[in-house]
N, C-alpha and C positions, 0 to 999 in steps of 0.2 A: 642659199643660191636659188631655190625652186621657189621660195617666196618672193625674193627680190625682182627676179626676173618673170614671174607670172606663169610659171610652167608647172605648178604643183596641182596634182589632182584634187587637193582640199579645195581650193577655189570653186572649181566646178561643183563638187559635191556640196559645198555649202550653198551656192545658188541653186541647185537642184532641189535640196531639202527645204529651202526657203520658199521655192515655187509649190512644192508640194504641200507644205504647211498651210500657205495662204490660199491654196486651191481647196484644201479640206475645210478651212475657216469660211471661205466664200459659200461652199455649198451648205454648211451648216447654217449660216445666216440667211441664206436663200429659202431653206425650208422654213425656218422659223418666221421669216417674213411672209411667206406663203400661208402658213397656219394661221397667223393672227389675222391677215387680211380677210381670209376665206371666212373665219369666225365672226370678224365684225361686218362682214357683208351679209353673212346669215341673219345676224342680229338686226339688221336694217339701220346701222350706223356705221358711216364710212368715213366722217370726218369730224373733227373737233368743232368745227363752225357749227354743225348741226346740233352738237350735244349742249354747248354751253348756254344756248337760250332757254332750252328745256330744263337744264340744271338750275338756273336762275329762277325760273319759274316755280319749280318745286321747292326751292329755298324759301321763296316768299310764301308758298303755300304752308310749309311747315311752320314759319313764324305766326302766320295768321292762326292757325289751329292751335299752337301753343297759347296765345293770347286769348282765345275763346276758352280753353280749358282752364286757364287762370280766373277768368271771369265767372265762370259756372262754379269752381271751387271756393270762390269768394261768396256766391250766393248761397252755396250749401252751408257754408260756415256761418253766414248770418241767420239763416233759417234755423240753424241748429240749436240756436240760445232758447227756443220755444221748448225744447225737450230737456232743458237741464234739469227740472225737478223730477220728470220722469225717470231719467238715467240714475239720479241720486237715490230715489226710490228703489229702483231695481237693484242698486248696489247694495243697500241697506238689507232688503229682503234676502239677497243671495248671500251676504255676509251671516245675517242670522241663521239661515238654513245651514250653512257650513259649520257654525258652532254647535248647533243642535246636533249635526251628524258626527262631530267629534265627541260630545258627551255621550251619544248612544253607543259609539264604538268602545268607549271606555266602561260603559255599564255592562255591554256584552261580553267583554274581556274579563271582567271581574267575576261575571256570572259563571263563565267557563272555568276560571280558576277555582271556583268554590266546590264544584262537583266532585273533584277528586279528594277533597278534604272531608266532605259529607261521607263519601263512601269509606273513608278510613275509619271515621268515628263508629260508623255501623258494624265495621268488621271487628273493632275492638270490643264492642259489646257482645257480639255473637262469641268470640273467643272466651270471655268471661262466663258466659252462660254454659259454654262446653266444659270449662274447668269445673264449675260448681256441679254439674250433673255427674262428671267423672268421680268427684269426691263422694258422692252418694252412691254410686254403683260399685266402685272398687275401693275396698278396706283391705289394707295389707296385713293388718292384725287379725282379721276374721279366719279362724282356723277351726274347722269342724272336725278333722280326722287327725288322730295321733299319728305323727310321722315315724313312730317306732314300730308300733304295733298294728296300725291302721284300724284302731277302735275309734268309734264315735266318741267325741268328748261330751260330758255332761254340761260343760259351760264353756264358752270360748276363752282363751288365755288373755291375760291382761298384764299391763304393768303397773305394780304397786310398789310404791317407794323406790322406784328405780330397780326393781327386781322382777325379773319375768316370772310368771305364775306357771309356766309350762316346764322351763328348763332350770328355774331358780337361779339364773346368772344375774349377776350384779351388773347393772349399766352405768358407765362412768358419764354418758352425756344423757340429757334431757331427752326423753321420747315422748312424742305427742300420744296422748291417750286416743286409741282407736276410736272412741266415741266422740272426741272433739274434732270439729270440722271448720276450716277456715271461713271468716265472714267476709264474703265479697260484694255484699250489698251495696256498701258505701261507695266503693269504686265503681259499681255498675251506675248508681244513680248519679254519680258526678259525671260520667261519660254520657249518660243520657240528657242531662242538663245541658251540657255543652252542645250535644248534638241537636237539641231542640233550638237552642239559641242560633247555631249555625243555619239551620232550616229557616228560621223566622227571617235573618239576615239575607239569606238568598231569596226568599220570597220578596222582600223588600227591594232587592236589586232587580230582579225580574219585573216587579211592578214599576220601578223607575224607567226600566227600559221600554216597557209598553207605552207608558205615557210619553217617553222622548219620541217614540216612533209615531205617535199620533201628532205630537208637536211638529216633528219632521215632515209629516204628510201635509199638514197645513201650510208649513214654510214654504215647501216647495210649491204649493198650490199658489201661495202669493207670488213667488218668484215668477212662475209661468203667466199669472195675470199681469204684472207689472212689464214683463217682456213683451207680452201681447199689446198693452196699451202703447209701450214705446214704439214697437214696430208699426202699429195702427197710424199712430201720429207721425212718425218719421215717414211712412209711405205717403200719406197724404200730402206732406209738405216738401219732402226731399226727392221722393221717387222720379217726379218728372225732370229734376235737374240731373239725377243720376243716369236716366235714359239718354238726355242729351250728351251728358259726359261720355258715356260708353259709345255713342256714336262718333263723338269727335275723336276718342282715342283709337276707335278702329280705323277712321279716316287718317289719323295721325300715322299709325303704324303702318299703313299702306303706301303713303306718300313717302315715308322714311325708306321703306324698302324701294321703291321705284327711284328715290334720289340716290340711294347707295349703289343701286345698279348702273345709273348714269355716271356717278363718279367713277366706278371701277371700269366702265366702258372707257371713259376719258382716259384713265390710266393706261389702260391697254392701248389706246391709240398713240399715247405719247410713247409708250415702249415701241409699238410699231415703227414710228417716225425714228426713234432713236436707232432701232434695228436697221431701217432703210439707210441712215447716215453710215452706220457701221459698215453696212454692206458695200455702199459706194467707196468708202475708204479703203475697204478690203480689196474691192475690185481694182481699185487704182493702184494699190501697193502690189497687188498681182501683175497687174500689167507692167508695173515698173520692173518688178523682179523678172519677168519673163524677158523684158527688153535688156536687162543687165545680162541675163544668161545668153540671149541670143548675140548681144554685143561682144561678151566675152568668147563665146564660141568662135565668133566671126574673125576676132581679132588674136584670139590666143595663139601663142607661137610654140610648136611642139617642142618638147624638150631636147630632141636630136638636133633640130635646127639651132636652137640656142647654143648648144654645145658646140656646133659647128662654127658658129659666129665667134665664140669665145676663142675657139682654135685659129680662126683667120686673124683675129686682133693680135693673138699671142704671137703669131708669125710675123705680122706686120711691126710690132713692137720689137721683136728681136733682129728684124733686119734694120730698124732706125738705130738700135744700139750698136750694130755692127758686128753681131754674133757670127762667127765665121762658119762657112758653110752650112748655113741654117737649111734644113730640109726636114720633110716629114713630121710636121707639126700638127698635132691633134689632141683633144682632151677626151678622155675615155668617159663612160658613163658614171664611174665612180669619182669624177671631177679631178682626175690625176693627169697632168700635162705630160705630153711625150714630145721629145725632139729626137730627130734623126733616128726615130723608130724605137726609142728607148724611154723607159721612165726618167723623169728629172733627176730623181737621186741615183740613178746607176749610169750617169753620163761618164763617170771617172775623173771628173774635175770639179773642185771646190767653186772655183770661179764661174765656171760654167752653170752650177746650181745656184749661185748668186743672181745671175743674170736672168735664168728662166723664172726663178721665185719672184724676183722683181717685175718682170715682164707678166707673170700671171696675176700678181696683185694689181698692176695697173690695167690690164685687160678687164678685169671684173669691174673695177672702179669706172673706167671710161665708159664701157657699155652701160652699166647701171646708170651713170648720170645722163648720158645721152638719150636713153630711152625714158627718162623721167621715173625710173623705178623707186623703191622706198629706200633710197639710200641717203645717209644724212648730208652728202655733199662734200666730204673732205676725206683725206687719208694720211696717216702718218707713216713714214718709212724711216726706219733706224739703220744707221750705217749702210747706205747704199753701195759703198766701196768695198765691202767686205770680202777678203779673199782676192780682191782685184788687183790692187797696187801695194807697193810696200809701205808699212806703217799703218795701214787700215786694220780693222779688227780681224783676227784671224782665228782659226779653230783648227786643232789638229785633225788630220785627215789620214786614213789608212788606205793602201792601195786596194783599188777594186779588182778583184781576181777575174772579173769578166771584162775588164777593159782591154781595148784593141790599140793598134798603131793609130787608127783615127781619132780616138779619144786623146790620146797624147799629143798629137799634132793640133788638136784643137785647143787643149790647155796651153800648149806653147804659143799658138797664136793670140790668145787671150792674154797671156802674159806680156808679150810684146807690145800688143795694142791696148794696153790696159788704160793708159791715160788717154787715148783717143776715145775708147768705150765709155768712160766716166763722162767726158764732155758730150758725147752723143746722147747718153742718158738725161742729162739736164737740158739739151737742146729739144729733146723728143717732148720732155715734161713742159717746157717754156712754150714750145710751139702749141701744144694741145690746149694748154690753159688759156692761151690767147684767143682760141676759137670758140671756147666754153667759158664765158664769164659766170661768175658764181661758184665755181669749183675751186677746191683749195687742196694743194698737195703740200706737205710739211716734210722736208728732209731734215734730219739729224745727222749731220755729216762733220767730221773732224777735219777733213782736207777738201773742201769744196773747190772746184775748178774756177778758173777766172771768168768763164761765162755765166757763173751765178753770182758775181760780186753784187751786181744792182739788186739781186733779189734776197740778199742775206738781211735778216731781222735783227739778230743779236749773234755776239761772238762771245764765247767763253774763254778766258784766259788759261785755264788749268794751272793757275799759279795763285796760292793762297793770299799772297801779297798783291796780287793786282786783280781787284775785283772788276766784274763778276767772275767768280772761280768757276761756278757750273750751274747747272740747272737747280740744284740743291745746295744753296750757298754755304749751310753749316757743315757739309759733308767735305771737308777739305784734308782730311787725313791727320789733322793735329790731336784730335782727341784719341785716336787709336794709337798713336806714337807715344802720347804722354801715358796710356795705360801700359804699354810696353815697356817704359822706363820704370 
């Protein structure tokens, strides 16, 4: 009801939030536009019309410089043919120097590896010399004092026929005669010969290394000479072109930087224009939102006023129905209707409840349609005569302990005037619909009065043998009866 009659606080909150958001967006866009405009003004560029001619001129200048650069590169390439032989000679000398350098590195590596081997042979010869000297200095069989009496022996003991001359013990293994000394000279001569051969080979390796060093020095000199000749000839022929090329390259770089600055400025001006358009759209949207909010606040109806109107319309409809002794009709803030100062469900009469409920439904529909609110424009009422006339749909009711004699009197009056009241209901609906074309009220009534004959769209027979049986044609009761049998 709040939404349909426009009395909800949500609408005002939505409009206020929209105004606030659009206002914040407008302020942000205004700051961005002001910042961009200040920056472009300080840079001396205020319009795209000022930038485009300068950008075109710089593009033409870049194209001209590139053409000059290509021309000079072609001249350099043509003049470079004169130095082909010099470059080939320089390449050959450099390759020869690299080969000699590799050979020298191999000779030096081999010489370093021979040094430990020479030292090893020298150590072996020294060890043999020490062994020979030890055999001469220390004789294990030389005994000059008797171990038993400590007397000096006339002759040193010997081993004769595997028998010791001192203790006369018979020896089972051969014992070398004290006077025989191992001969190490053969082994020593062999080691000396191999050491001399190693020294001769190492000397040859060092000699080859010295020779390669001299060749490497000469090769490096030839490389430097070839490089100097190539540089001298290249400088005489190509240097002027290189100088021109460097100047053009510098001008080209400066022009490209300037062009890039212009293009960036143009992009920023486009952004400025876009921001200005967005600012205009946002300002227009903000103005429209403020107008909507002002219009809503001007035309908004307070909720209490709307409830009062609904209560007045409810009272008017009950009077048209012929509700007896209708008085003190209003609708509280919880949308509950009151008649004669009582809630509609406490009036003590089922017929009165039917009339109040029907009047309440019609009051909401009529006011919503008349005000052009968000109502679909039609309403469906099922069994409008419920609890009013005999044969209509009824529901069991229980006595209301709070009912008084006035309620009983109203119930009696409704019962005695029920047929007239039903006709009044139809007359009210027909009269209101005639004044409001486009609205539609659909009654589903088993016993419509005669005043509604010209407005009946379809009648249902309630007889399966006389179609149409009802709104749902196949629900005729035959199936349930067959299941029961």
